[in-house]
VMD Tcl script that draws the C-alpha trace (Angstrom):
set ca {
  {73.12 119.91 97.93}
  {71.60 117.66 100.56}
  {70.59 114.14 99.78}
  {66.91 115.07 100.20}
  {67.20 117.48 97.25}
  {68.98 115.20 94.78}
  {67.32 115.61 91.41}
  {69.93 114.34 88.97}
  {71.05 110.88 87.97}
  {74.79 110.35 87.65}
  {74.19 109.85 83.90}
  {73.52 113.58 83.65}
  {69.73 113.46 83.25}
  {67.22 114.45 85.87}
  {65.93 111.43 87.78}
  {64.01 109.51 85.12}
  {61.99 106.81 86.86}
  {59.14 105.38 84.79}
  {57.40 104.35 88.01}
  {57.06 107.15 90.59}
  {56.66 104.59 93.39}
  {60.08 103.08 92.60}
  {61.57 106.57 92.51}
  {60.09 107.32 95.94}
  {61.48 104.06 97.36}
  {65.00 104.78 96.08}
  {64.80 108.38 97.37}
  {63.87 107.04 100.82}
  {66.75 104.55 100.72}
  {69.16 107.32 99.65}
  {67.89 109.66 102.37}
  {68.36 106.94 104.99}
  {71.60 105.31 103.82}
  {73.32 107.96 101.69}
  {73.33 108.84 98.01}
  {76.20 106.48 97.17}
  {76.93 102.84 97.82}
  {80.39 101.25 97.80}
  {80.80 98.31 95.44}
  {83.83 96.07 95.91}
  {85.33 94.11 93.04}
  {88.37 92.18 94.12}
  {90.76 94.67 95.69}
  {89.08 97.67 94.04}
  {86.18 99.72 95.40}
  {83.83 102.14 93.68}
  {81.33 104.72 94.97}
  {78.23 104.53 92.77}
  {75.03 106.57 93.03}
  {72.05 104.50 94.21}
  {69.76 106.23 91.69}
  {72.11 105.34 88.83}
  {72.05 101.68 89.84}
  {68.25 101.65 90.15}
  {67.78 103.36 86.79}
  {70.50 101.72 84.71}
  {71.63 98.58 86.49}
  {75.30 97.86 86.90}
  {77.80 95.22 85.81}
  {81.23 94.66 87.30}
  {82.80 94.68 83.84}
  {81.35 98.16 83.19}
  {82.75 99.47 86.47}
  {86.19 98.03 85.75}
  {86.16 99.46 82.21}
  {85.16 102.92 83.52}
  {81.86 102.91 81.61}
  {79.89 103.87 84.73}
  {79.90 107.36 86.24}
  {81.48 106.62 89.60}
  {84.47 107.33 91.79}
  {87.08 104.67 92.40}
  {88.10 104.82 96.01}
  {91.21 103.47 97.65}
  {89.56 101.97 100.71}
  {87.72 98.72 100.28}
  {84.49 98.55 102.27}
  {84.11 95.55 104.59}
}
mol new
graphics top color blue
foreach p $ca { graphics top sphere $p radius 0.5 }
foreach p [lrange $ca 0 end-1] q [lrange $ca 1 end] { graphics top cylinder $p $q radius 0.2 }
display resetview
C-alpha cells in the first residue's frame, strides 16, 4: 500500500475525520512527509501514524504504557 492510498487509522477504523478539510490536510502532510512520525520520549522512540495523532491526540504516558498503536524503535530520531 502506498501512502497515497492509506484509508485506515491505526486504531483499526477507516479514516474517520469529522471535517473533510482536516482529513485532506493530514493526507497531504502524510503524502509529503510519510505516514509515520517518530516521537522521542527520553531515550525511547516510537513510530506513530500521523492520522492516528490527528484523530485521537497522543500523550507520552499513553505511549510509554503501550496504549497507543505504534512501533517502538531502537533508534532515537535527532
